[in-house]
C-alpha positions in Angstrom: 83.3 86.2 77.6 85.8 89.1 76.7 88.7 89.4 76.4 91.3 92.1 74.8 94.5 93.5 75.1 95.0 96.9 77.4 93.0 99.2 75.7 90.9 96.8 73.5 87.7 98.1 75.6 86.3 94.8 76.3 85.2 96.4 80.0 83.5 99.4 78.3 81.9 97.1 75.7 80.3 94.8 79.2 79.4 98.0 80.6 77.3 98.8 77.6 75.9 95.0 77.4 74.7 95.6 81.4 73.3 99.4 80.9 71.2 98.3 77.7 69.8 95.1 78.5 70.0 94.4 81.6 67.2 91.8 81.4 69.7 89.5 79.5 73.4 90.5 81.0 74.5 90.2 84.2 78.2 91.4 85.1 80.8 89.6 86.9 82.5 92.4 88.9 86.6 91.8 88.5 88.6 91.8 91.9 92.3 93.3 90.9 95.0 94.4 93.4 95.5 97.3 91.2 94.9 100.9 92.7 91.8 102.4 91.3 92.0 104.9 88.8 89.7 108.1 89.0 85.9 107.8 88.9 86.6 103.9 90.1 84.2 102.7 92.9 85.5 99.8 94.9 82.9 97.1 93.5 81.5 98.6 90.6 84.6 98.6 88.7 86.3 96.1 90.5 87.1 94.3 93.5 90.1 96.3 94.6 92.0 94.0 96.6 95.4 94.2 98.2 98.2 91.3 97.5 97.9 89.4 100.5 93.6 89.2 100.3 93.3 88.3 96.7 96.2 85.5 97.4 94.5 83.9 100.7 91.1 84.1 98.5 92.4 82.2 95.3 94.6 79.5 97.8 90.6 79.1 99.3 89.5 78.5 95.5 87.6 81.1 95.6 88.7 82.3 91.8 87.4 81.0 88.7 90.3 82.1 87.2 93.1 83.9 88.1 96.5 86.3 86.6 99.1 88.6 87.1 99.2 91.4 84.2 101.9 94.0 84.3 102.5 93.4 87.8 99.7 93.4 88.8 97.1 90.4 89.8 93.3 89.9 88.3 90.8 87.7 88.3 87.1 86.6 88.8 85.0 85.0 91.8 83.3 82.2 91.8 80.7 84.1 93.6 79.8 87.2 91.0 79.9 84.3 88.8 77.4 81.9 90.7 75.1 84.8 91.5 74.4 86.6 87.9 73.9 83.0 86.5 71.1 82.0 89.5 69.0 85.1 88.3 68.8 83.7 85.3 71.1 85.9 83.0 74.2 85.5 81.0 77.2 86.4 82.2 79.5 89.3 81.2 82.5 88.2 82.0 85.5 91.1 80.9 89.1 88.8 81.3 92.6 88.4 80.2 94.2 86.2 78.2 95.3 83.5 80.7 91.8 84.2 82.1 90.1 83.3 79.2 91.7 79.9 78.5 91.1 79.2 82.2 87.1 80.1 82.2 86.8 78.4 78.8 88.3 75.2 80.9 85.9 75.7 83.2 82.9 76.3 81.0 83.8 74.2 77.6 81.6 74.9 74.5 78.4 75.3 74.2 78.1 76.9 77.5 80.4 80.1 76.5 81.3 82.1 73.7 84.3 83.5 73.9 85.1 86.9 71.9 88.7 88.6 71.3 88.2 92.1 70.9 90.7 94.5 69.2 90.7 98.1 68.4 90.4 98.9 64.5 94.0 99.5 64.5 97.3 99.4 66.6 97.8 103.1 66.3 94.0 102.9 68.0 95.3 100.9 70.5 98.8 103.0 71.9 96.0 106.3 71.7 93.6 104.9 74.3 96.4 103.5 76.7 98.0 107.2 76.1 95.2 109.1 76.6 94.3 107.2 80.3 97.4 109.3 81.6 97.8 106.8 84.2 101.3 104.9 82.6 105.1 106.3 81.9 106.3 105.7 78.3 108.2 103.2 79.7 105.3 101.1 81.3 103.1 102.3 77.9 105.9 100.7 76.1 105.4 97.8 78.2 101.9 97.1 78.0 102.6 97.1 74.4 105.0 94.2 74.9 102.2 92.3 76.7 99.9 93.1 74.7 101.5 92.3 71.1 101.8 89.0 73.6 98.3 89.1 73.9 97.2 89.2 70.0 99.9 86.1 69.0 98.5 83.9 71.6 95.1 84.4 70.7 95.8 84.4 67.0 97.1 80.6 68.0 93.9 79.6 69.8 91.4 80.9 67.1 88.9 77.4 67.3 89.9 76.0 70.6 90.5 79.3 73.3 88.0 81.4 71.0 84.7 81.6 69.1 84.9 84.9 67.5 87.2 88.1 66.5 85.6 91.6 66.9 86.9 95.2 66.0 85.8 97.2 68.6 85.9 100.0 65.8 82.6 101.8 66.7 80.9 101.1 70.1 77.2 100.8 69.1 78.3 98.4 66.7 80.7 96.0 68.8 77.5 95.6 71.1 75.1 94.9 68.7 77.7 92.0 67.6 77.4 90.8 70.6 73.9 90.5 71.5 73.8 89.2 67.8 76.3 86.2 69.0 74.7 85.6 72.0 71.6 85.5 70.5 72.4 83.0 67.8 74.7 81.1 69.4 77.9 79.7 68.4 77.1 79.7 65.1 76.2 83.4 65.0 72.9 83.8 63.9 70.5 86.1 64.7 71.6 90.2 63.7 74.6 91.3 62.6 75.8 93.0 59.7 76.7 90.1 57.1 80.0 90.2 55.6 81.6 93.0 57.7 80.7 91.7 60.7 84.0 91.2 62.2 82.6 88.7 65.1 81.5 86.4 61.5 84.8 86.0 60.2 85.7 82.3 59.4 88.8 80.9 61.4 91.5 81.7 58.7 90.2 85.1 58.4 90.4 85.5 61.9 93.9 84.5 61.8 94.9 86.5 59.3 93.1 89.7 61.0 95.4 88.6 64.0 98.7 88.3 62.0 98.5 91.5 60.8 97.4 93.4 63.7 100.9 91.6 65.8 103.2 93.5 62.6 101.4 96.7 62.8 101.7 97.0 66.5 105.2 95.4 66.2 105.4 98.4 63.6 103.7 100.9 66.2 105.9 100.0 69.4 109.1 100.4 67.3 108.1 103.5 66.5 107.5 104.6 69.8 111.1 103.3 71.6 112.6 105.2 68.3 111.0 108.4 69.5 111.5 107.8 72.9 115.1 107.9 72.6 115.2 110.8 70.5 113.3 112.7 72.6 115.5 111.8 75.9 
């Protein structure tokens, strides 16, 4: 399972895992109430639902996990997960922080491995969000605030909810690291790049990594706020 702040790259990694190793990984398509972005197709990127439909299905117990993010609802349908499991493949989920906690409760170790994905730096995260060109500066600031809270939450839940922190600097490397962790089990055997493999860090190192990321993200957010204020 991959969890990340918006812009962390979890969806891209999940898509690459399914493309490169379709015999090993099956992807659970999430549901959301947000509008489709250019190029996104219903049933492929997400199941795009109206809010009443989403809430009706949640009340009916159809979601393994569901949460609200930036004013929209997101969730994982049980039927999607069960379909992949019946095929004998590993289920790849990309979920929000709240969703990761719910799925971990439903599938405790060793039935699941949870990776928290972050970009190489807060500045990269902000640039990824800005390149989407789907949010105003005010919405961008809001998402940065949410991301800060999510990374801080993940820092507190290392070893409880999260098994690894994966720094998504290079897509090829990130995909290899996920495959290595899955093939090697929780202890991360079966491959990787040794000391430079961000998914192999000790809990204390991962906590420190996320603490530094939060500190830098807050600094970047403050600078963005100042810059936005000057431009008005």
